C-alpha positions as CSV (number, residue, x, y, z in Angstrom):
1,M,-4.1,11.9,-9.1
2,D,-5.1,9.4,-11.7
3,F,-3.7,5.9,-11.9
4,Q,-0.9,6.8,-14.3
5,E,0.2,9.7,-12.1
6,I,0.3,7.5,-9.1
7,F,2.2,4.8,-10.9
8,L,4.8,7.3,-12.2
9,F,5.2,8.8,-8.7
10,L,5.7,5.3,-7.2
11,Q,8.1,4.4,-10.0
12,N,10.1,7.7,-10.1
13,G,9.3,9.7,-7.0
14,L,10.5,7.2,-4.4
15,P,13.9,5.6,-3.9
16,T,12.6,2.3,-5.3
17,K,15.4,1.9,-7.8
18,E,17.7,0.8,-4.9
19,W,15.2,-1.8,-3.6
20,S,16.1,-5.4,-3.9
21,E,13.6,-8.2,-4.9
22,K,13.5,-9.3,-1.2
23,E,12.5,-5.8,0.0
24,I,9.7,-5.7,-2.6
25,E,8.6,-9.2,-1.6
26,I,8.4,-8.1,2.1
27,I,6.4,-5.0,1.3
28,L,3.9,-6.8,-1.0
29,S,3.4,-9.6,1.6
30,Q,2.8,-7.0,4.4
31,A,0.3,-5.1,2.2
32,F,-1.6,-8.3,1.4
33,M,-1.6,-9.2,5.1
34,W,-3.0,-5.8,6.1
35,K,-5.6,-5.9,3.3
36,S,-6.7,-9.4,4.4
37,L,-7.0,-8.3,8.0
38,F,-8.9,-5.1,7.5
39,Q,-10.8,-5.9,4.3
40,N,-14.2,-6.2,6.1
41,A,-13.5,-3.8,9.0
42,Q,-15.1,-0.6,7.6
43,S,-16.3,0.7,11.0
44,H,-12.9,2.3,11.7
45,L,-13.7,4.7,8.9
46,S,-16.9,6.0,10.6
47,K,-16.9,9.2,12.6
48,N,-19.0,7.5,15.3
49,A,-16.6,4.5,15.7
50,K,-16.0,3.6,19.3
């Protein structure tokens, strides 16, 4: 999938039309938190991770 296909899927393929501004705010803040926590933790992607 390219960016446009992903964007259209997220826009039309999910029940996002019923989401409120508060729900979107919560999802975005959680995504930012997880990104910040795991941004430099690449070892979990390795097959040899312990």
